[in-house]
C-alpha positions in Angstrom: 52.9 -2.5 -34.6 52.6 -4.6 -31.4 52.5 -1.5 -29.1 50.0 0.2 -31.1 47.7 -3.0 -31.0 48.1 -3.0 -27.3 47.3 0.7 -26.9 44.3 0.1 -29.0 43.2 -2.7 -26.8 43.9 -0.8 -23.5 41.9 2.3 -24.8 39.1 0.0 -25.8 39.1 -1.7 -22.5 39.3 1.4 -20.7 36.4 2.8 -22.7 34.0 -0.2 -22.3 34.8 -0.3 -18.4 33.7 3.4 -18.3 30.7 2.7 -20.3 29.8 -0.4 -18.1 30.5 1.7 -15.0 28.2 4.5 -16.2 25.5 2.0 -16.7 25.9 0.5 -13.5 25.7 3.9 -11.7 22.5 4.6 -13.3 20.7 1.9 -11.3 19.1 2.4 -7.9 16.9 0.6 -5.5 13.9 1.6 -3.5 11.8 -0.1 -0.7 8.3 0.9 -1.6 6.8 -0.8 1.6 9.0 1.6 3.6 7.9 4.6 1.5 4.3 3.7 2.2 5.1 3.1 6.0 6.5 6.7 6.0 4.3 8.6 3.7 2.4 11.0 5.9 -0.5 11.5 3.5 -1.1 7.7 2.8 -0.9 7.1 6.6 -3.4 9.9 7.5 -5.9 8.6 5.0 -5.5 5.2 6.3 -6.0 6.3 9.8 -9.3 8.1 8.8 -10.4 5.0 7.2 -9.6 2.8 10.3 -11.5 5.4 12.4 -14.4 5.1 10.3 -14.2 1.4 10.2 -14.0 1.2 14.0 -17.3 3.5 14.3 -19.0 1.1 12.0 -18.1 -1.8 13.9 -19.3 -0.2 17.1 -22.6 0.5 15.3 -22.9 -3.0 14.0 -22.3 -4.1 17.7 -25.1 -2.0 18.8 -27.4 -3.3 16.2 -26.5 -6.9 17.0 -27.5 -6.2 20.7 -30.9 -4.8 19.6 -31.5 -7.8 17.6 -30.5 -10.2 20.4 -32.9 -8.1 22.7 -35.8 -8.6 20.1 -34.8 -12.5 20.0 -35.1 -12.7 23.6 -38.5 -11.0 23.6 -39.8 -13.2 21.1 -38.9 -16.2 23.2 -41.4 -14.7 25.8 -44.2 -14.4 23.4 -46.8 -17.3 22.7 -46.0 -18.7 19.2 -49.6 -18.6 18.2 -50.1 -14.9 19.2 -50.2 -12.2 16.5 -47.6 -10.4 18.2 -45.1 -13.3 17.8 -45.7 -13.5 14.0 -45.3 -9.6 13.8 -42.0 -9.5 15.9 -40.5 -12.6 14.2 -41.0 -10.7 10.8 -39.6 -7.5 12.1 -36.6 -9.5 13.4 -35.9 -11.3 10.3 -36.3 -7.9 8.3 -33.9 -6.2 10.6 -31.3 -9.0 10.5 -31.5 -9.0 6.7 -31.3 -5.4 6.4 -28.2 -5.4 8.7 -26.3 -8.0 6.7 -26.9 -6.0 3.5 -25.7 -2.8 5.1 -22.7 -4.7 6.5 -22.0 -6.0 3.2 -22.1 -2.7 1.3 -20.1 -0.8 3.9 -17.5 -3.5 3.9 -17.2 -3.3 0.1 -17.1 0.6 0.0 -14.3 0.5 2.7 -12.2 -2.0 0.8 -12.8 0.0 -2.3 -11.3 3.2 -0.6 -8.5 1.4 0.9 -7.6 0.1 -2.7 -8.0 3.7 -3.9 -5.7 5.0 -1.2 -2.9 2.4 -2.2 -3.4 3.3 -5.7 -3.0 7.0 -5.3 0.0 6.4 -3.3 1.7 4.1 -5.6 1.0 6.5 -8.4 2.6 9.3 -6.5 5.4 7.1 -5.6 6.3 6.2 -9.2 5.8 9.9 -10.3 8.3 11.1 -7.6 10.7 8.3 -8.7 10.4 9.4 -12.3 11.2 12.9 -11.3 14.1 12.0 -9.2 15.4 9.8 -11.9 15.1 12.5 -14.4 17.0 14.9 -12.2 19.7 12.4 -11.4 20.1 10.6 -14.7 19.0 7.3 -13.0 17.9 4.7 -15.9 16.5 1.9 -13.7 15.2 1.7 -10.4 14.8 -2.0 -8.8 12.4 -2.6 -5.9 13.7 -4.6 -2.8 12.9 -5.2 0.9 15.1 -3.5 3.6 13.5 -5.7 6.2 16.6 -7.6 7.8 16.5 -11.4 8.0 15.4 -12.9 11.2 15.1 -16.3 12.3 12.2 -15.3 14.3 10.5 -13.9 11.2 10.6 -16.8 8.4 8.8 -14.4 6.1 11.7 -12.1 6.1 14.1 -14.8 5.3 12.0 -15.9 2.1 11.6 -12.3 1.2 15.5 -12.0 1.0 15.9 -15.4 -0.6 13.5 -14.6 -3.3 14.7 -10.9 -3.8 16.3 -9.9 -7.0 18.6 -7.6 -5.1 21.5 -9.4 -3.5 23.7 -6.4 -2.8 23.6 -2.7 -3.3 25.6 0.3 -2.1 23.7 2.3 0.6 24.0 5.5 -1.5 22.2 3.6 -4.4 19.0 3.5 -2.3 16.7 6.4 -3.1 13.9 5.3 -0.7 14.6 8.2 1.9 14.8 10.6 -0.9 11.4 9.7 -2.2 9.8 9.8 1.2 11.2 13.4 1.6 9.8 14.3 -1.7 6.4 13.0 -0.9 6.2 14.3 2.4 7.2 17.9 1.5 4.6 18.1 -1.4 1.1 19.4 -0.2 -1.8 16.8 -0.3 -3.6 19.1 -3.0 -0.4 19.1 -5.1 -0.1 15.2 -4.8 -3.7 14.7 -5.5 -3.6 17.0 -8.6 -0.9 14.9 -10.2 -2.7 11.6 -9.9 -4.6 10.5 -12.9 -8.2 9.2 -12.5 -8.7 10.1 -8.8 -12.1 10.7 -7.7 -12.0 13.3 -5.1 
């Protein structure tokens, strides 16, 4: 009777260990920041936006120089002359117009940057879902792969506040997702993103 009891206990223990082991093996981690950093399409779009931002900054600078020249010309005119009032009006209108243009462009650039991040995050989560489906992974946790450094206090706080204390290297699917995203054409990636304005 005792031996039957012990054999049942041993069998149940072995069964539960296998169940727990199977559940643990279905958990992986990903560093989304690293995925974004190495996502070719994401970086291409950001570079285009950066170039456009720099071009607009140069345009703004040239307009500011024009306004400064108008202001200097205004100083040379008699305050009571008709030309002074006309130039003062033109300067005020040009300045106000430039401020509106700057605000509108800044808002559009911020919206486009948010759209790029949105698209890339959706692509990333779709790639994660596909990989999990292929490999039978049930849960993916996000973590930061940035090593702690005393010279970078933020890196320390990221690690301290992270939910992931330890993981086996083979449980990190970051590089797999980067490979999936970078081998998919940009048209294919865009067609899988819901609600994207092309």
